[in-house]
ROSE-25403 format. One record per residue (C-alpha): residue number from 1; x, y, z. Coordinates in steps of 0.25 Angstrom, whole numbers, plus 5000, padded with zeros to 4 digits. Example, Ala and Ser with C-alpha at 12.3 -4.5 7.8 and 13.67 -1.06 7.14 Angstrom:
<vexmar><num>1</num><xx>5049</xx><yy>4982</yy><zz>5031</zz></vexmar>
<vexmar><num>2</num><xx>5055</xx><yy>4996</yy><zz>5029</zz></vexmar>
//
This chain:
<vexmar><num>1</num><xx>4147</xx><yy>4323</yy><zz>4519</zz></vexmar>
<vexmar><num>2</num><xx>4147</xx><yy>4327</yy><zz>4505</zz></vexmar>
<vexmar><num>3</num><xx>4153</xx><yy>4317</yy><zz>4495</zz></vexmar>
<vexmar><num>4</num><xx>4160</xx><yy>4328</yy><zz>4486</zz></vexmar>
<vexmar><num>5</num><xx>4173</xx><yy>4335</yy><zz>4488</zz></vexmar>
<vexmar><num>6</num><xx>4172</xx><yy>4347</yy><zz>4498</zz></vexmar>
<vexmar><num>7</num><xx>4181</xx><yy>4359</yy><zz>4497</zz></vexmar>
<vexmar><num>8</num><xx>4183</xx><yy>4368</yy><zz>4509</zz></vexmar>
<vexmar><num>9</num><xx>4193</xx><yy>4380</yy><zz>4509</zz></vexmar>
<vexmar><num>10</num><xx>4200</xx><yy>4374</yy><zz>4497</zz></vexmar>
<vexmar><num>11</num><xx>4201</xx><yy>4360</yy><zz>4504</zz></vexmar>
<vexmar><num>12</num><xx>4194</xx><yy>4348</yy><zz>4498</zz></vexmar>
<vexmar><num>13</num><xx>4188</xx><yy>4337</yy><zz>4506</zz></vexmar>
<vexmar><num>14</num><xx>4181</xx><yy>4324</yy><zz>4502</zz></vexmar>
<vexmar><num>15</num><xx>4173</xx><yy>4315</yy><zz>4511</zz></vexmar>
<vexmar><num>16</num><xx>4179</xx><yy>4301</yy><zz>4515</zz></vexmar>
<vexmar><num>17</num><xx>4166</xx><yy>4295</yy><zz>4518</zz></vexmar>
<vexmar><num>18</num><xx>4151</xx><yy>4299</yy><zz>4521</zz></vexmar>
<vexmar><num>19</num><xx>4153</xx><yy>4297</yy><zz>4536</zz></vexmar>
<vexmar><num>20</num><xx>4167</xx><yy>4303</yy><zz>4539</zz></vexmar>
<vexmar><num>21</num><xx>4180</xx><yy>4310</yy><zz>4534</zz></vexmar>
<vexmar><num>22</num><xx>4185</xx><yy>4319</yy><zz>4523</zz></vexmar>
<vexmar><num>23</num><xx>4198</xx><yy>4319</yy><zz>4514</zz></vexmar>
<vexmar><num>24</num><xx>4205</xx><yy>4333</yy><zz>4512</zz></vexmar>
<vexmar><num>25</num><xx>4210</xx><yy>4333</yy><zz>4498</zz></vexmar>
<vexmar><num>26</num><xx>4222</xx><yy>4341</yy><zz>4494</zz></vexmar>
<vexmar><num>27</num><xx>4229</xx><yy>4345</yy><zz>4507</zz></vexmar>
<vexmar><num>28</num><xx>4244</xx><yy>4343</yy><zz>4510</zz></vexmar>
<vexmar><num>29</num><xx>4246</xx><yy>4341</yy><zz>4525</zz></vexmar>
<vexmar><num>30</num><xx>4261</xx><yy>4341</yy><zz>4524</zz></vexmar>
<vexmar><num>31</num><xx>4259</xx><yy>4356</yy><zz>4523</zz></vexmar>
<vexmar><num>32</num><xx>4253</xx><yy>4365</yy><zz>4534</zz></vexmar>
<vexmar><num>33</num><xx>4239</xx><yy>4368</yy><zz>4532</zz></vexmar>
<vexmar><num>34</num><xx>4233</xx><yy>4382</yy><zz>4532</zz></vexmar>
<vexmar><num>35</num><xx>4223</xx><yy>4386</yy><zz>4543</zz></vexmar>
<vexmar><num>36</num><xx>4211</xx><yy>4386</yy><zz>4534</zz></vexmar>
<vexmar><num>37</num><xx>4214</xx><yy>4372</yy><zz>4528</zz></vexmar>
<vexmar><num>38</num><xx>4217</xx><yy>4366</yy><zz>4542</zz></vexmar>
<vexmar><num>39</num><xx>4204</xx><yy>4372</yy><zz>4547</zz></vexmar>
<vexmar><num>40</num><xx>4197</xx><yy>4366</yy><zz>4535</zz></vexmar>
<vexmar><num>41</num><xx>4203</xx><yy>4352</yy><zz>4537</zz></vexmar>
<vexmar><num>42</num><xx>4200</xx><yy>4352</yy><zz>4552</zz></vexmar>
<vexmar><num>43</num><xx>4185</xx><yy>4356</yy><zz>4550</zz></vexmar>
<vexmar><num>44</num><xx>4183</xx><yy>4345</yy><zz>4539</zz></vexmar>
<vexmar><num>45</num><xx>4189</xx><yy>4335</yy><zz>4548</zz></vexmar>
<vexmar><num>46</num><xx>4180</xx><yy>4339</yy><zz>4560</zz></vexmar>
<vexmar><num>47</num><xx>4168</xx><yy>4338</yy><zz>4551</zz></vexmar>
<vexmar><num>48</num><xx>4172</xx><yy>4324</yy><zz>4545</zz></vexmar>
<vexmar><num>49</num><xx>4180</xx><yy>4318</yy><zz>4556</zz></vexmar>
<vexmar><num>50</num><xx>4192</xx><yy>4313</yy><zz>4547</zz></vexmar>
<vexmar><num>51</num><xx>4201</xx><yy>4320</yy><zz>4537</zz></vexmar>
<vexmar><num>52</num><xx>4209</xx><yy>4313</yy><zz>4527</zz></vexmar>
<vexmar><num>53</num><xx>4221</xx><yy>4319</yy><zz>4519</zz></vexmar>
<vexmar><num>54</num><xx>4228</xx><yy>4310</yy><zz>4509</zz></vexmar>
<vexmar><num>55</num><xx>4241</xx><yy>4310</yy><zz>4502</zz></vexmar>
<vexmar><num>56</num><xx>4249</xx><yy>4317</yy><zz>4513</zz></vexmar>
<vexmar><num>57</num><xx>4264</xx><yy>4316</yy><zz>4516</zz></vexmar>
<vexmar><num>58</num><xx>4265</xx><yy>4320</yy><zz>4531</zz></vexmar>
<vexmar><num>59</num><xx>4276</xx><yy>4321</yy><zz>4541</zz></vexmar>
<vexmar><num>60</num><xx>4273</xx><yy>4319</yy><zz>4556</zz></vexmar>
<vexmar><num>61</num><xx>4273</xx><yy>4334</yy><zz>4557</zz></vexmar>
<vexmar><num>62</num><xx>4264</xx><yy>4336</yy><zz>4545</zz></vexmar>
<vexmar><num>63</num><xx>4254</xx><yy>4327</yy><zz>4552</zz></vexmar>
<vexmar><num>64</num><xx>4255</xx><yy>4334</yy><zz>4565</zz></vexmar>
<vexmar><num>65</num><xx>4253</xx><yy>4347</yy><zz>4558</zz></vexmar>
<vexmar><num>66</num><xx>4240</xx><yy>4342</yy><zz>4551</zz></vexmar>
<vexmar><num>67</num><xx>4235</xx><yy>4336</yy><zz>4564</zz></vexmar>
<vexmar><num>68</num><xx>4237</xx><yy>4349</yy><zz>4572</zz></vexmar>
<vexmar><num>69</num><xx>4226</xx><yy>4356</yy><zz>4564</zz></vexmar>
<vexmar><num>70</num><xx>4216</xx><yy>4347</yy><zz>4572</zz></vexmar>
<vexmar><num>71</num><xx>4223</xx><yy>4349</yy><zz>4585</zz></vexmar>
<vexmar><num>72</num><xx>4235</xx><yy>4347</yy><zz>4594</zz></vexmar>
<vexmar><num>73</num><xx>4243</xx><yy>4334</yy><zz>4591</zz></vexmar>
<vexmar><num>74</num><xx>4239</xx><yy>4324</yy><zz>4603</zz></vexmar>
<vexmar><num>75</num><xx>4250</xx><yy>4317</yy><zz>4611</zz></vexmar>
<vexmar><num>76</num><xx>4249</xx><yy>4302</yy><zz>4612</zz></vexmar>
<vexmar><num>77</num><xx>4243</xx><yy>4298</yy><zz>4625</zz></vexmar>
<vexmar><num>78</num><xx>4250</xx><yy>4287</yy><zz>4633</zz></vexmar>
<vexmar><num>79</num><xx>4241</xx><yy>4275</yy><zz>4638</zz></vexmar>
<vexmar><num>80</num><xx>4240</xx><yy>4273</yy><zz>4653</zz></vexmar>
<vexmar><num>81</num><xx>4247</xx><yy>4260</yy><zz>4651</zz></vexmar>
<vexmar><num>82</num><xx>4255</xx><yy>4258</yy><zz>4638</zz></vexmar>
<vexmar><num>83</num><xx>4250</xx><yy>4246</yy><zz>4631</zz></vexmar>
<vexmar><num>84</num><xx>4254</xx><yy>4249</yy><zz>4616</zz></vexmar>
<vexmar><num>85</num><xx>4265</xx><yy>4241</yy><zz>4609</zz></vexmar>
<vexmar><num>86</num><xx>4269</xx><yy>4254</yy><zz>4603</zz></vexmar>
<vexmar><num>87</num><xx>4272</xx><yy>4266</yy><zz>4612</zz></vexmar>
<vexmar><num>88</num><xx>4272</xx><yy>4279</yy><zz>4605</zz></vexmar>
<vexmar><num>89</num><xx>4282</xx><yy>4291</yy><zz>4607</zz></vexmar>
<vexmar><num>90</num><xx>4275</xx><yy>4300</yy><zz>4617</zz></vexmar>
<vexmar><num>91</num><xx>4281</xx><yy>4312</yy><zz>4611</zz></vexmar>
<vexmar><num>92</num><xx>4276</xx><yy>4309</yy><zz>4597</zz></vexmar>
<vexmar><num>93</num><xx>4261</xx><yy>4311</yy><zz>4594</zz></vexmar>
<vexmar><num>94</num><xx>4262</xx><yy>4305</yy><zz>4581</zz></vexmar>
<vexmar><num>95</num><xx>4257</xx><yy>4291</yy><zz>4581</zz></vexmar>
<vexmar><num>96</num><xx>4262</xx><yy>4280</yy><zz>4571</zz></vexmar>
<vexmar><num>97</num><xx>4251</xx><yy>4270</yy><zz>4567</zz></vexmar>
<vexmar><num>98</num><xx>4259</xx><yy>4259</yy><zz>4561</zz></vexmar>
<vexmar><num>99</num><xx>4261</xx><yy>4244</yy><zz>4562</zz></vexmar>
<vexmar><num>100</num><xx>4276</xx><yy>4246</yy><zz>4559</zz></vexmar>
<vexmar><num>101</num><xx>4287</xx><yy>4241</yy><zz>4568</zz></vexmar>
<vexmar><num>102</num><xx>4302</xx><yy>4244</yy><zz>4569</zz></vexmar>
<vexmar><num>103</num><xx>4313</xx><yy>4234</yy><zz>4567</zz></vexmar>
<vexmar><num>104</num><xx>4312</xx><yy>4229</yy><zz>4581</zz></vexmar>
<vexmar><num>105</num><xx>4297</xx><yy>4226</yy><zz>4579</zz></vexmar>
<vexmar><num>106</num><xx>4293</xx><yy>4238</yy><zz>4587</zz></vexmar>
<vexmar><num>107</num><xx>4280</xx><yy>4245</yy><zz>4583</zz></vexmar>
<vexmar><num>108</num><xx>4282</xx><yy>4259</yy><zz>4576</zz></vexmar>
<vexmar><num>109</num><xx>4268</xx><yy>4264</yy><zz>4579</zz></vexmar>
<vexmar><num>110</num><xx>4255</xx><yy>4259</yy><zz>4585</zz></vexmar>
<vexmar><num>111</num><xx>4241</xx><yy>4254</yy><zz>4580</zz></vexmar>
<vexmar><num>112</num><xx>4247</xx><yy>4244</yy><zz>4570</zz></vexmar>
<vexmar><num>113</num><xx>4239</xx><yy>4233</yy><zz>4564</zz></vexmar>
<vexmar><num>114</num><xx>4225</xx><yy>4230</yy><zz>4566</zz></vexmar>
<vexmar><num>115</num><xx>4211</xx><yy>4235</yy><zz>4565</zz></vexmar>
<vexmar><num>116</num><xx>4207</xx><yy>4246</yy><zz>4575</zz></vexmar>
<vexmar><num>117</num><xx>4192</xx><yy>4248</yy><zz>4579</zz></vexmar>
<vexmar><num>118</num><xx>4186</xx><yy>4262</yy><zz>4578</zz></vexmar>
<vexmar><num>119</num><xx>4191</xx><yy>4272</yy><zz>4588</zz></vexmar>
<vexmar><num>120</num><xx>4195</xx><yy>4286</yy><zz>4590</zz></vexmar>
<vexmar><num>121</num><xx>4209</xx><yy>4291</yy><zz>4594</zz></vexmar>
<vexmar><num>122</num><xx>4211</xx><yy>4293</yy><zz>4609</zz></vexmar>
<vexmar><num>123</num><xx>4196</xx><yy>4293</yy><zz>4614</zz></vexmar>
<vexmar><num>124</num><xx>4202</xx><yy>4287</yy><zz>4627</zz></vexmar>
<vexmar><num>125</num><xx>4209</xx><yy>4299</yy><zz>4632</zz></vexmar>
<vexmar><num>126</num><xx>4202</xx><yy>4312</yy><zz>4638</zz></vexmar>
<vexmar><num>127</num><xx>4204</xx><yy>4320</yy><zz>4626</zz></vexmar>
<vexmar><num>128</num><xx>4204</xx><yy>4311</yy><zz>4614</zz></vexmar>
<vexmar><num>129</num><xx>4213</xx><yy>4315</yy><zz>4602</zz></vexmar>
<vexmar><num>130</num><xx>4204</xx><yy>4324</yy><zz>4592</zz></vexmar>
<vexmar><num>131</num><xx>4211</xx><yy>4320</yy><zz>4579</zz></vexmar>
<vexmar><num>132</num><xx>4220</xx><yy>4310</yy><zz>4573</zz></vexmar>
<vexmar><num>133</num><xx>4228</xx><yy>4311</yy><zz>4561</zz></vexmar>
<vexmar><num>134</num><xx>4233</xx><yy>4298</yy><zz>4554</zz></vexmar>
<vexmar><num>135</num><xx>4243</xx><yy>4299</yy><zz>4542</zz></vexmar>
<vexmar><num>136</num><xx>4245</xx><yy>4286</yy><zz>4533</zz></vexmar>
<vexmar><num>137</num><xx>4259</xx><yy>4282</yy><zz>4530</zz></vexmar>
<vexmar><num>138</num><xx>4259</xx><yy>4267</yy><zz>4527</zz></vexmar>
<vexmar><num>139</num><xx>4247</xx><yy>4260</yy><zz>4523</zz></vexmar>
<vexmar><num>140</num><xx>4244</xx><yy>4245</yy><zz>4520</zz></vexmar>
<vexmar><num>141</num><xx>4238</xx><yy>4241</yy><zz>4507</zz></vexmar>
<vexmar><num>142</num><xx>4225</xx><yy>4237</yy><zz>4514</zz></vexmar>
<vexmar><num>143</num><xx>4218</xx><yy>4239</yy><zz>4527</zz></vexmar>
<vexmar><num>144</num><xx>4223</xx><yy>4249</yy><zz>4538</zz></vexmar>
<vexmar><num>145</num><xx>4211</xx><yy>4258</yy><zz>4535</zz></vexmar>
<vexmar><num>146</num><xx>4206</xx><yy>4268</yy><zz>4545</zz></vexmar>
<vexmar><num>147</num><xx>4190</xx><yy>4269</yy><zz>4547</zz></vexmar>
<vexmar><num>148</num><xx>4184</xx><yy>4282</yy><zz>4552</zz></vexmar>
<vexmar><num>149</num><xx>4170</xx><yy>4283</yy><zz>4558</zz></vexmar>
<vexmar><num>150</num><xx>4162</xx><yy>4295</yy><zz>4561</zz></vexmar>
<vexmar><num>151</num><xx>4158</xx><yy>4298</yy><zz>4575</zz></vexmar>
<vexmar><num>152</num><xx>4150</xx><yy>4310</yy><zz>4571</zz></vexmar>
<vexmar><num>153</num><xx>4141</xx><yy>4301</yy><zz>4562</zz></vexmar>
<vexmar><num>154</num><xx>4140</xx><yy>4290</yy><zz>4573</zz></vexmar>
<vexmar><num>155</num><xx>4135</xx><yy>4300</yy><zz>4583</zz></vexmar>
<vexmar><num>156</num><xx>4125</xx><yy>4306</yy><zz>4573</zz></vexmar>
<vexmar><num>157</num><xx>4120</xx><yy>4291</yy><zz>4570</zz></vexmar>
<vexmar><num>158</num><xx>4117</xx><yy>4288</yy><zz>4585</zz></vexmar>
<vexmar><num>159</num><xx>4103</xx><yy>4284</yy><zz>4588</zz></vexmar>
<vexmar><num>160</num><xx>4096</xx><yy>4294</yy><zz>4597</zz></vexmar>
<vexmar><num>161</num><xx>4095</xx><yy>4284</yy><zz>4608</zz></vexmar>
<vexmar><num>162</num><xx>4109</xx><yy>4280</yy><zz>4608</zz></vexmar>
<vexmar><num>163</num><xx>4114</xx><yy>4295</yy><zz>4607</zz></vexmar>
<vexmar><num>164</num><xx>4105</xx><yy>4298</yy><zz>4620</zz></vexmar>
<vexmar><num>165</num><xx>4111</xx><yy>4286</yy><zz>4627</zz></vexmar>
<vexmar><num>166</num><xx>4125</xx><yy>4290</yy><zz>4625</zz></vexmar>
<vexmar><num>167</num><xx>4124</xx><yy>4305</yy><zz>4626</zz></vexmar>
<vexmar><num>168</num><xx>4133</xx><yy>4310</yy><zz>4637</zz></vexmar>
<vexmar><num>169</num><xx>4140</xx><yy>4296</yy><zz>4640</zz></vexmar>
<vexmar><num>170</num><xx>4155</xx><yy>4293</yy><zz>4639</zz></vexmar>
<vexmar><num>171</num><xx>4162</xx><yy>4281</yy><zz>4633</zz></vexmar>
<vexmar><num>172</num><xx>4175</xx><yy>4275</yy><zz>4639</zz></vexmar>
<vexmar><num>173</num><xx>4186</xx><yy>4275</yy><zz>4628</zz></vexmar>
<vexmar><num>174</num><xx>4197</xx><yy>4265</yy><zz>4630</zz></vexmar>
<vexmar><num>175</num><xx>4210</xx><yy>4261</yy><zz>4622</zz></vexmar>
<vexmar><num>176</num><xx>4219</xx><yy>4249</yy><zz>4625</zz></vexmar>
<vexmar><num>177</num><xx>4231</xx><yy>4249</yy><zz>4616</zz></vexmar>
<vexmar><num>178</num><xx>4231</xx><yy>4234</yy><zz>4617</zz></vexmar>
<vexmar><num>179</num><xx>4217</xx><yy>4232</yy><zz>4611</zz></vexmar>
<vexmar><num>180</num><xx>4211</xx><yy>4234</yy><zz>4597</zz></vexmar>
<vexmar><num>181</num><xx>4197</xx><yy>4233</yy><zz>4603</zz></vexmar>
<vexmar><num>182</num><xx>4190</xx><yy>4241</yy><zz>4614</zz></vexmar>
<vexmar><num>183</num><xx>4197</xx><yy>4241</yy><zz>4628</zz></vexmar>
<vexmar><num>184</num><xx>4189</xx><yy>4234</yy><zz>4639</zz></vexmar>
<vexmar><num>185</num><xx>4184</xx><yy>4243</yy><zz>4650</zz></vexmar>
<vexmar><num>186</num><xx>4188</xx><yy>4232</yy><zz>4660</zz></vexmar>
<vexmar><num>187</num><xx>4202</xx><yy>4235</yy><zz>4656</zz></vexmar>
<vexmar><num>188</num><xx>4211</xx><yy>4243</yy><zz>4665</zz></vexmar>
<vexmar><num>189</num><xx>4207</xx><yy>4256</yy><zz>4660</zz></vexmar>
<vexmar><num>190</num><xx>4218</xx><yy>4263</yy><zz>4667</zz></vexmar>
<vexmar><num>191</num><xx>4228</xx><yy>4256</yy><zz>4658</zz></vexmar>
<vexmar><num>192</num><xx>4220</xx><yy>4261</yy><zz>4645</zz></vexmar>
<vexmar><num>193</num><xx>4217</xx><yy>4274</yy><zz>4639</zz></vexmar>
<vexmar><num>194</num><xx>4202</xx><yy>4277</yy><zz>4642</zz></vexmar>
<vexmar><num>195</num><xx>4193</xx><yy>4289</yy><zz>4644</zz></vexmar>
<vexmar><num>196</num><xx>4178</xx><yy>4291</yy><zz>4644</zz></vexmar>
<vexmar><num>197</num><xx>4173</xx><yy>4300</yy><zz>4632</zz></vexmar>
<vexmar><num>198</num><xx>4160</xx><yy>4305</yy><zz>4628</zz></vexmar>
<vexmar><num>199</num><xx>4152</xx><yy>4296</yy><zz>4619</zz></vexmar>
<vexmar><num>200</num><xx>4148</xx><yy>4308</yy><zz>4611</zz></vexmar>
<vexmar><num>201</num><xx>4158</xx><yy>4319</yy><zz>4608</zz></vexmar>
<vexmar><num>202</num><xx>4156</xx><yy>4333</yy><zz>4601</zz></vexmar>
<vexmar><num>203</num><xx>4166</xx><yy>4336</yy><zz>4591</zz></vexmar>
<vexmar><num>204</num><xx>4172</xx><yy>4350</yy><zz>4594</zz></vexmar>
<vexmar><num>205</num><xx>4175</xx><yy>4354</yy><zz>4579</zz></vexmar>
<vexmar><num>206</num><xx>4161</xx><yy>4350</yy><zz>4574</zz></vexmar>
<vexmar><num>207</num><xx>4151</xx><yy>4350</yy><zz>4586</zz></vexmar>
<vexmar><num>208</num><xx>4147</xx><yy>4336</yy><zz>4581</zz></vexmar>
<vexmar><num>209</num><xx>4145</xx><yy>4324</yy><zz>4591</zz></vexmar>
<vexmar><num>210</num><xx>4152</xx><yy>4311</yy><zz>4589</zz></vexmar>
<vexmar><num>211</num><xx>4150</xx><yy>4297</yy><zz>4595</zz></vexmar>
<vexmar><num>212</num><xx>4163</xx><yy>4295</yy><zz>4602</zz></vexmar>
<vexmar><num>213</num><xx>4165</xx><yy>4280</yy><zz>4604</zz></vexmar>
<vexmar><num>214</num><xx>4172</xx><yy>4269</yy><zz>4597</zz></vexmar>
<vexmar><num>215</num><xx>4174</xx><yy>4254</yy><zz>4596</zz></vexmar>
<vexmar><num>216</num><xx>4188</xx><yy>4253</yy><zz>4600</zz></vexmar>
<vexmar><num>217</num><xx>4189</xx><yy>4262</yy><zz>4612</zz></vexmar>
<vexmar><num>218</num><xx>4176</xx><yy>4264</yy><zz>4618</zz></vexmar>
<vexmar><num>219</num><xx>4174</xx><yy>4255</yy><zz>4629</zz></vexmar>
<vexmar><num>220</num><xx>4162</xx><yy>4259</yy><zz>4637</zz></vexmar>
<vexmar><num>221</num><xx>4150</xx><yy>4269</yy><zz>4637</zz></vexmar>
<vexmar><num>222</num><xx>4147</xx><yy>4276</yy><zz>4650</zz></vexmar>
<vexmar><num>223</num><xx>4135</xx><yy>4272</yy><zz>4658</zz></vexmar>
<vexmar><num>224</num><xx>4133</xx><yy>4258</yy><zz>4650</zz></vexmar>
<vexmar><num>225</num><xx>4136</xx><yy>4244</yy><zz>4655</zz></vexmar>
<vexmar><num>226</num><xx>4146</xx><yy>4236</yy><zz>4646</zz></vexmar>
<vexmar><num>227</num><xx>4136</xx><yy>4229</yy><zz>4638</zz></vexmar>
<vexmar><num>228</num><xx>4128</xx><yy>4242</yy><zz>4635</zz></vexmar>
<vexmar><num>229</num><xx>4141</xx><yy>4250</yy><zz>4632</zz></vexmar>
<vexmar><num>230</num><xx>4146</xx><yy>4240</yy><zz>4622</zz></vexmar>
<vexmar><num>231</num><xx>4133</xx><yy>4238</yy><zz>4615</zz></vexmar>
<vexmar><num>232</num><xx>4132</xx><yy>4254</yy><zz>4614</zz></vexmar>
<vexmar><num>233</num><xx>4146</xx><yy>4255</yy><zz>4609</zz></vexmar>
<vexmar><num>234</num><xx>4145</xx><yy>4244</yy><zz>4599</zz></vexmar>
<vexmar><num>235</num><xx>4132</xx><yy>4251</yy><zz>4594</zz></vexmar>
<vexmar><num>236</num><xx>4140</xx><yy>4265</yy><zz>4593</zz></vexmar>
<vexmar><num>237</num><xx>4152</xx><yy>4259</yy><zz>4586</zz></vexmar>
<vexmar><num>238</num><xx>4144</xx><yy>4252</yy><zz>4576</zz></vexmar>
<vexmar><num>239</num><xx>4137</xx><yy>4265</yy><zz>4573</zz></vexmar>
<vexmar><num>240</num><xx>4151</xx><yy>4272</yy><zz>4572</zz></vexmar>
<vexmar><num>241</num><xx>4157</xx><yy>4261</yy><zz>4563</zz></vexmar>
<vexmar><num>242</num><xx>4145</xx><yy>4260</yy><zz>4553</zz></vexmar>
<vexmar><num>243</num><xx>4151</xx><yy>4259</yy><zz>4539</zz></vexmar>
<vexmar><num>244</num><xx>4145</xx><yy>4272</yy><zz>4534</zz></vexmar>
<vexmar><num>245</num><xx>4151</xx><yy>4279</yy><zz>4546</zz></vexmar>
<vexmar><num>246</num><xx>4165</xx><yy>4275</yy><zz>4543</zz></vexmar>
<vexmar><num>247</num><xx>4176</xx><yy>4279</yy><zz>4533</zz></vexmar>
<vexmar><num>248</num><xx>4188</xx><yy>4269</yy><zz>4530</zz></vexmar>
<vexmar><num>249</num><xx>4201</xx><yy>4276</yy><zz>4526</zz></vexmar>
<vexmar><num>250</num><xx>4210</xx><yy>4268</yy><zz>4517</zz></vexmar>
<vexmar><num>251</num><xx>4224</xx><yy>4275</yy><zz>4520</zz></vexmar>
<vexmar><num>252</num><xx>4234</xx><yy>4279</yy><zz>4510</zz></vexmar>
<vexmar><num>253</num><xx>4248</xx><yy>4284</yy><zz>4514</zz></vexmar>
<vexmar><num>254</num><xx>4247</xx><yy>4299</yy><zz>4516</zz></vexmar>
<vexmar><num>255</num><xx>4233</xx><yy>4299</yy><zz>4521</zz></vexmar>
<vexmar><num>256</num><xx>4231</xx><yy>4307</yy><zz>4534</zz></vexmar>
<vexmar><num>257</num><xx>4218</xx><yy>4307</yy><zz>4541</zz></vexmar>
<vexmar><num>258</num><xx>4214</xx><yy>4316</yy><zz>4553</zz></vexmar>
<vexmar><num>259</num><xx>4202</xx><yy>4311</yy><zz>4561</zz></vexmar>
<vexmar><num>260</num><xx>4193</xx><yy>4317</yy><zz>4572</zz></vexmar>
<vexmar><num>261</num><xx>4193</xx><yy>4308</yy><zz>4584</zz></vexmar>
<vexmar><num>262</num><xx>4180</xx><yy>4314</yy><zz>4589</zz></vexmar>
<vexmar><num>263</num><xx>4172</xx><yy>4311</yy><zz>4577</zz></vexmar>
<vexmar><num>264</num><xx>4178</xx><yy>4298</yy><zz>4571</zz></vexmar>
<vexmar><num>265</num><xx>4183</xx><yy>4284</yy><zz>4574</zz></vexmar>
<vexmar><num>266</num><xx>4193</xx><yy>4277</yy><zz>4566</zz></vexmar>
<vexmar><num>267</num><xx>4197</xx><yy>4262</yy><zz>4565</zz></vexmar>
<vexmar><num>268</num><xx>4207</xx><yy>4254</yy><zz>4557</zz></vexmar>
<vexmar><num>269</num><xx>4207</xx><yy>4242</yy><zz>4548</zz></vexmar>
<vexmar><num>270</num><xx>4218</xx><yy>4231</yy><zz>4548</zz></vexmar>
<vexmar><num>271</num><xx>4228</xx><yy>4229</yy><zz>4537</zz></vexmar>
<vexmar><num>272</num><xx>4238</xx><yy>4218</yy><zz>4533</zz></vexmar>
<vexmar><num>273</num><xx>4248</xx><yy>4215</yy><zz>4544</zz></vexmar>
<vexmar><num>274</num><xx>4259</xx><yy>4215</yy><zz>4533</zz></vexmar>
<vexmar><num>275</num><xx>4257</xx><yy>4229</yy><zz>4529</zz></vexmar>
<vexmar><num>276</num><xx>4261</xx><yy>4242</yy><zz>4537</zz></vexmar>
<vexmar><num>277</num><xx>4252</xx><yy>4254</yy><zz>4541</zz></vexmar>
<vexmar><num>278</num><xx>4258</xx><yy>4267</yy><zz>4546</zz></vexmar>
<vexmar><num>279</num><xx>4250</xx><yy>4279</yy><zz>4549</zz></vexmar>
<vexmar><num>280</num><xx>4254</xx><yy>4291</yy><zz>4558</zz></vexmar>
<vexmar><num>281</num><xx>4244</xx><yy>4297</yy><zz>4568</zz></vexmar>
<vexmar><num>282</num><xx>4243</xx><yy>4310</yy><zz>4576</zz></vexmar>
<vexmar><num>283</num><xx>4232</xx><yy>4315</yy><zz>4585</zz></vexmar>
<vexmar><num>284</num><xx>4226</xx><yy>4328</yy><zz>4589</zz></vexmar>
<vexmar><num>285</num><xx>4222</xx><yy>4332</yy><zz>4603</zz></vexmar>
<vexmar><num>286</num><xx>4208</xx><yy>4332</yy><zz>4607</zz></vexmar>
<vexmar><num>287</num><xx>4200</xx><yy>4337</yy><zz>4619</zz></vexmar>
<vexmar><num>288</num><xx>4191</xx><yy>4330</yy><zz>4630</zz></vexmar>
<vexmar><num>289</num><xx>4178</xx><yy>4326</yy><zz>4623</zz></vexmar>
<vexmar><num>290</num><xx>4164</xx><yy>4331</yy><zz>4626</zz></vexmar>
//
């Protein structure tokens, strides 16, 4: 990707890193976008996987309106067995990502403190959410960064022998709300959200292929025993998480990032436990993968 500012249809974009991401400069998302600008933003997002806009003052509805340019707002799926210590309002598709609690000590949101491994949202349901839009409200003075890795570039970097081995195979994606590392396939899967997804997916907006596995939620590769599967997954995840394939975003209040869940992974760094972090997330519906 070019290092200089790029201008398309009157909009200015600049790269966030050589591997992934662009920032759109000079757009106000608190106002409706015209069709040409919205189309331009979606096209650049699809090409570069993450789109950042800084300095925004957004209501819930402003955020929903922006996210709808990428597809219908997704509902929040309910696990087969509720294991979360925070149970969301099933009628509200907005997700508060926060470590704040109320006066009774009850959590006001989910995904509080702690590091999170690289993953992609809702890969463990039949039709994973296509896009996620995360808006920063309250940011600690250090830490709490979000890292993004390119699954396009990871696929392009695969050695030929490994690509041939994995062609046509599926991977078991599993998520356990009580764990911060990958769920065991020996667990009671009927109590966890899980689904077999293709190892390689084709992005419908670009036609590009992506490597669709991650360290947090991918538990097993089809047709391999446990040892071979684990070794292969470690090899793939090391390739995805290579430093030159990652952009680390240092949040500022008013930032909003929308990312493509088919062509990127994201992770989170920890932050001091005496500081608060609050962001607001909504997601966009996807389709079954192929």
